[in-house]
Structures are given as C-alpha cells and as structure tokens.
N, C-alpha and C positions, 0 to 999 in steps of 0.2 A: 594410391594416388600417384600420378606421374609427377616427376620432378619438373620444376619450371625450366624453361629454356634460358640460356645465357643471352640476355637481350642485346648486349653489345655485339655478339657474334652475328646477329641478324643484320646489322647495319651493312655488313659486307655483301649481303645478297639482295639488298634493296637500294632504292634511291636514285636521284637524278644522274649521278655519276655513271651508274651502270648503263642507263639508257643512252646517255651521251656517248659512251664508249662503243655501244652497240652500233650506233649510226656514224661513228667517227666524227662527232661534233667537236671542233677545236675549242679548247678552253672551257669545256663544260664540266663542272664539278659540283659536289654536294655543298650545302650551305657552309659558309665559313663560320668558325666559332666567333661568337660575339664577345666584345671586350667586357661587357657587364658581368656581374656576378650571376651564377646560375640561380634558377628558381627552384625552391624545394616545395613539393606538394605535401602539405601537412594533414589536411582532412579532405574527404570526398563524400559525396552523397548523390542520390539520383531519385527520380520519380517519373511518372508518366501520366498522360491523359489520353482517353480514347475519343477521337473525333469522328462522328458518323458522316457518311457520304449521302448526297442527295439521292443517288441511285447507284446500283452496283456498277463498279468501274471495271470494265473487262479488257484484257489484252493477254497475250501469251497463253491463251487457253484457260485462264482463270478469271475470277471476279472478286474484287475487294468490296467490302461493305463499310469498312471503317479504317481509319489510319491512326496509328499510335504516334503521339508527340512525346518524345522522351526528353528529359531535362537532366543534364549533368552539372553538378556543383563541385567546384574545386577551390580550396583555400590554400594560400601559400604561407610560408614561414614569415613573410613580410607583413602579414595581416590582411592581405587582399582576399576577397571572396568573389568569385565570378561564376555565372552559369552559362551553359551553352545548350542550344536547342538542337534536336534531331527529329526529322520526320522519317519514320521507318517505312520501307516498302519492300516487304519480303518477296512479293510476286516479281517485281522488277529485278531485284538483286539476285534471286535464285528461285526460278519457277519450280524446280524440283522440291525444294524445301516447302514452298507454298502448297504444292500438290500433296505432299506427304504428311501434312498435319492439318489440324483445324486452323481456321484463320487466326484465332487467338493464340493457339499453340505455336504457330510460326512466329508471331509477334513476340511471344514470351521468350522464345529462343534467342531472337536478336537482342531483346532487352537484357537477357542474362549475359550476353557477350559484352554489352555496354557496362553493366555493373561489374563484371569480372575485370574488365580493362581498368575501370576506375580504381578498384581495389589494388590492382597491380601497381598503379602509379603512386599510391600512397607511400610517402617517404622517398620517392625518386627525385632526382635533380635533373633539370634540363636547361639548356641555354636558349633554345627556341623551339617552338612547337613542331617544326619539321624534324628536328633531332628526336623529339619525344615520340613522334609517330614511327620513325625508323626503329626506335628501341622496342616498341611494343607490338607492332603490326603482326609479325610472324607468330608470336605467341598467342595473340588473340585469335588469329586465323586458325591455328592448330586447335585451340580450345573449341572454336566453332565447328570444326570438322568432327570433333569428338561428340559434342552434345547434339548435333544434328544427325549423327551417324551417317555422315556423307563425306567420304574421302575426296570427292571431286567438288566440294563446296566452292562456289565462285568467290574469288577474293573480294569482289564488290560487296558481298554480304558482310564481311568483316569491316570494310571501309564504311559502309552505311551505319553500322553499329557504333563507329568511332566519331561520327560527325559532331555530336554534342560535346564529347570530351575534347576534341580538337578545337572547337570554337571557344570553349572555356579556357583552354590553354593559351590561345591567342589573346584573349582578354586579360589573362594574368600577365602575359608577356608585355602587353601594352601598358598595363598599370605599373609594372616593375620599371619600365623604361620611360615613363612619363609621356607615352604616346596617346594622342587623342584623335587621330585621323587615320584612315585606311592607308593612304599613300606612305606615311611614315612607318607603318607596320610591315610593309613589304620588305623582306631582306634584299640586299643589293643584288644578289645573284639572280633574282627573279623579277627585278624592276623592268628590264627591257621588254618583257612580254606584256607587262601591265603598266605601260607608261602613257597611254592615251587618256584623255578626259573628254568623252563625248558629252555634248549637251542634249543628245537624244538617244534613247535606246528603244528599239522596236519591242512592243509587247506581243508575244507570240502565243495565241490560244491553241488549244488542242482540240482537234476534230476527230473524235473516235468513229468507229465503224457505223454506229447507229445515229450519229448526228445527221439530221435531215439536210439536204442540199440547200433548202430555204434558209437554214440558220447560217450556213457558210456564206451564202449570198448576203444575208443580213449583216454579218460581221464585216464583210468587205465594204458594205455600204456605210458602216460606222467608222471606217478608216483603218481597220485591221488589214494589213497588206501581206504579212508573212505568217502564214498559218501552218501549223504542224498537222498533217493529215495522215491518219493511220491507213496503211494498206496491208496486204498479207492476210486477207480475210479468212474466216473459218472454212474448212472443207479440204478436199484433196487438192493437190497442186493445180490440177486443171480447173477445178471449181473455183479455187482462189484466184487464179489468173483471170478467169472470165468475170468474176465479181469486181476485181480491181480495174479491169478495162472499162467496165460499165461505170464504175465510180469515177474514174478519171474523165470519161466522156461527159458525165453529168456535171462534174465540177468545172471543166473547161467551158462547157456551154453556159454555165451560170455566171462565172467570174472572169473568164478568159479575156473579155473585152474591156474589163475595168482597168483604170490607170492609177498610178501612185507617183508622188514626187520623190520617193525614196530609192528608186532603182534607176540605173543609167538608161535603160530603154523605156522606162515608164510603165512597164508591164508588171503584173503581180507575179512574184516568184512562187513556185510550188515546192513545198518541203514535205517529202513523203518519208514516213517511218514504217519499216516492215517488221521490226522486232525479230529478225532472223527467220522469217517464214519461208523465204524462197530457198528451195533446196538445190537449185542449179543456176548457173549463169545464163544458160539457154532460156530458162523460163523468164528471167528478168529482161533479157534482150527482146523477148516477144512482147513484153509490156512496153518497152521503149519503142519498138516498131509501131505499136498501136498509137503511142503518143505522137510519133511523126505523122501518122496517117490522119489524125484529127487536128494537127497543127499545134499541139501542146508541148512538143519536145523542147523547144527553145526556152520555155518558161520553167523547166525543171531545174531548180537551183541545187537541191540536195536530195539524195536518197540515203537514208540512214539505216545502217545495219540490215542490209537485205538478206544476208546469209547467216546460217547458224555458226556461231563462233568456232565450234570444234572442227568445222570443215576446212577452215583456213584457206578460203578462196582468194586468189590474187585478183585484184580489181583494176589494175593499171591499164587494161585494154578496153575498159568500158567507157563509153562516150559521155558519161555524166559524172558529176562530183559525188563520190561515195564517202559518207561520214561514218566514223567509228563512235560508238557511244558506250554501251555496256561492255564491249569487248576490250576497250582500253581501260582496264581496271587500274593499272599503275603506269608510271612513266615507262617502264620496260615493255609493258604490253603495248603502249601507244607507239613506241619505237618500232616494234614488230609490225604493227598495222601500217605504219608509214612505209616500211619496206615492202609491204604487200600492195601498195598503191593507193591506200586510203588518202584522200586529199582534203579532208576536213575532220575536225574532232569536236564532238559535243562535250563541253566541260560541265562538270556537275560538282561545284564546290559544296552543294547542299546534299550530296549523296556519296562522294568519295573523299570527303574532307577538303578543307581549304588548303591544307599542307600538300596533299597529293596533287591537287589541282594546280598549284603553283608550279610543281615539277613538270606536269604534263604541258601546261601552257608555255613554259620556257622551252621545253623540248620542241614543241610545235613551231614556236617562233624562230628558233635556230634553223629549222628545216623548211621555213616558208610555207607552213601548213596553217591555213586559217582556222580559227576557232569561234565558237558561239556558245551560249550557255543554255542548257536544257533543264527542264524542271523535274521534280519528283512529286508534284502535287504538294508542295510544302506550304507551311503557314506563312502569314504576312511578314514576320520578322526574318525568316530564312530567305524570303524573296529578296530582302535587302542584302544579305550576304552574297547571294548569287548575282544581284545587280551590281554590286561593287566590282566584281570581276568583269561582267559584261560591259560596263561603262569604260573599262580601261584596256580592252582588247583592240587590236588593229581592226579597222573596218573590213567587213567581209567583201570578197571580190564581187564586182558588178553591182555593189550597193553604194548608197551615198555614205556620207560621214556619220555613221551611227553604229551602236552596238546592237546585238541581237540577244533577247532574253525570252525564253519560254516561261510562261506562268499560267497555270490552269486551276489553281486552288479555288478561285471565285466561281468556276464552272462546276466544281465537284463537292465542296464542303457544305453540309447542311447548315452549319453555324458560322459561315464565313464572316458575316458582319460582326458577330461577337468576337471572333478571332482578330479581326482588324482592330478592335478596341484595345487589344493587348499590346499593340504597336506603340512605341514611345511617342511617335508623331502621327497619329492616325489620320489627321486632317491635312497633312502636308500635301501640297500640290504635286510634288515629285514622287509621292507614293502611288498616285493614281494614274491610270491610263487615260490619255486624251487623244482622240483620233488615231488610235492604234499605237501610240508612242508614249513612253515616259519622258517627260521634259525635265532635265536635270540642270538646275541652276546653281548659283554660288552657295545658296543655303544648303542644298543637297550635299555638296562636297565638303562644306564646313562641318556638317553634322554626320557625314559618312553614312547617310541613310538611317541613322539612329542606332547602329549596331553597338556603339559604346555606351549607350544610355540604358539604364535598367528598365526592365518591364515589370511593373508592379504585380501583374497577375502571376507571372512565373516565379518571381522572387518570393511571393507569398506562399508558394508551395513548400518552402523550407523554413518559414518563420516560426512554426511551432516546434521545430526540431532544435536540439542543442547537442553539441559534441562534448564528451567528457574530457 
C-alpha cells in the first residue's frame, strides 16, 4: 500500500494565491487564518441513494439512466454533526471513466473517493473549509487516478467526489462560529465576488439534442428567456455542423421574435453548450457565419466549451463570448483559460465544491470576467447551494439586474416531486420558478435558501447508526 501524501505540502501547489500570481492579480492571496480555534473532525460517515431518470440523459457520447445522491456526515469535537449532499455525475466529470465502466461501476468509483476522503479527514483540524480542501485535494485526486486506472483523470472528478464533504465542512464551520446565514459564512477574501443580493435569478432550463423545438417554444412562452441549448450533435464534424446549423435555424425561427424584460435589447439570449465537440476554430466560425446569415448572431450570449480541453485553443479572436465550464477545474485552470481569451466562467458550486468555486469566482471578479451558475442535474437542496452563489454574483453583461442559474433536475428526475419534499422549505415561493425567474425576497435571504436547516430525509439515513 502506498504511503499517504503530506497534505500540507500540497497547499503549495494549489489555491487562489497560485492563480492570482499566474495572472499578476495584485493583493490576491489564499484565505487568511481565522482567529477562532480550529475545528477537529471526530467522526465521519457516508451513504447514498440512487435516483432514476425519466429518460436516458445523453451528452458527450454517453447516456445516464440514474444519478447517485451521496451524503457525507461529519462530527466535530465540539459536538456538532452536519451532513453535506453531493450529486455525482461521472459522465460530465470524466467521460473516459464513464465509458470504461458500467454506469454503476463508475458511480461506485466516485463514491469510493468520497468515502476515502472522509476517512482521511478523521482526526484532522481545519480553520476553514477552503484550507481543508487544499489539504486533501491532491491526495484524493491521486487515489482517484489509482482506482480508476487513469493517469489522466480529470481533476473535476475528484472535486465532484468532494462536494458533500465540503458542504458538511462549511456547515460545521458555521456552527462553530455561530453563523446562520450565507453572507456571514463567506471569508473576507472572497466577499468582493459575492457581494450582490439580487431579488431575481433567472431559472435556466436545459434543452438537449432531442428536445423538440415545440418544447423550446413552449418554455419561452412560459417566461423562460435564458435557455441552455446543446449543440455539437452526434456524427462527423461535417455532420455535426449541418445538424447544428439546422437546429439554430429552427430555434431562431421559433423564438427569435419573442421578447423579455430581462435583457437590454429585449431579445432572448442564446446560450449554446458544445461540450468540447468542435475540433477546430474554423468549424465554429462556419456556425457563426450561418448565425449571421439567418439574423441570429447578435442574440448569441454565450458559447460554452466549444473545443476539447486538451487542444488548448485560444479564443480571444472569436466574435462571441466563449465560456469555460469543465475545463476550469480549479482556480489555476480558470486563470489559464482567462489567458486564452475565455470571457465567461460557468461556476459549479455543486460540482467543484463551494470552496473551489469561491476561489474561481474571486479570480474572475479580479479580472473582470463575468460568471454564472451551471447545473449538474442536482437535487432540490443542492439547487439552493448553487442559487446562493448565483444570487450574489455581479449581473451578466447585456442583462438586467439579476443572477443566472441553470437548473434542470425537474426535467430529468423521475421522482422530482418526492425529492422536493426533502427540502426544508418545499413550499417556499423563492424555491419555485415563476415566469422563468426565481424571486428572492427578504425571507429567502434570512433563511439562506434553507441550507442551514436539517433535511429530515437525509438526516434519517444516519439515525440507525452509532459510533463507538
């Protein structure tokens, strides 16, 4: 058995300070040590549930039929016990792992990393969760490479595995420091990026390849105005391009004339996600030329991850805003993408941990790169963790005063209504989308979306267990 890494040594190779130095951001440094006494993790536990999907969910050349919801429990020496949730997505975080194993096998590997990470933290002390993540990430990542037999494992796979642990650590941190709202929980170094308090957050649904144009038109009619639409369809590059051109034409014909009060020009913005399917800049330019031809070009707000990450294509000469998502694994990766001309970043507090998301958000803020929050088809409670970030980000360019939050769980889970019942405030108006928007009132901010309140369903998963 290999010897464990020296966790402290790895702090030198990760963190916000590294990313800030890479871009020459003045005054950018890692989290300051808190004055309070450190938290010692006394006991840990974990469990999971398998949630079936309404239909196979396809992207990146694979199809998911279920999504595992893992739960991490952490108890501190002060007597606090907290749980954190994680929605696993093996296909999104590393398509190679997904393709190389059965669907359950890939999920089991990610869950094994979660459990290993929890066992590593038992007996550890930490001042804040960002420090804890810095301490364990590289060791968990190395373990993941070993058990997946993949030396090129994407770091996002490890971060996805750590979401529940990180959330539990934040709740322990809040309990230790008598914090009961999200704003007070944000460390000072990261407050600038998360200082807004929008009263509206756009609810962004996901329109996959197979979603009929009629459903996209229907969603726009219901008030949804910022929709994530998958491009990069199956086939050769030429076949893909022709399919995407036809899709864009059909979409523009159906909703291009519709109006919304939430954009400066009143038109519906187009948000396209290619998931790295375009192999060359020339192919993407041909799609953009087609958009000009049909009059849709000026409505393209974002094209997300058009190129495979490993190609490292510079995008600063493209005439549209290119967003980084899965390629911005960490703050250092985000810094590199900014250097390559990426002018937006999709934040995923529910996929890359809240701790890493704070680092990436602050880095983007310091470099005037707008952010929004993308989904991982997460459960209703994790929607609130993501919404907490989306509600506090600076407004996106050309948009009104509101945040942007993708959430597509209601479109994909077979048992979504039952999952909603696990939410501490299932009937709260701020939990629901109305006319394409989450309306966030004083009650929402007072309750922080319910993330500090226990969920009886998930807590009951551990009631029958006891620690010696």
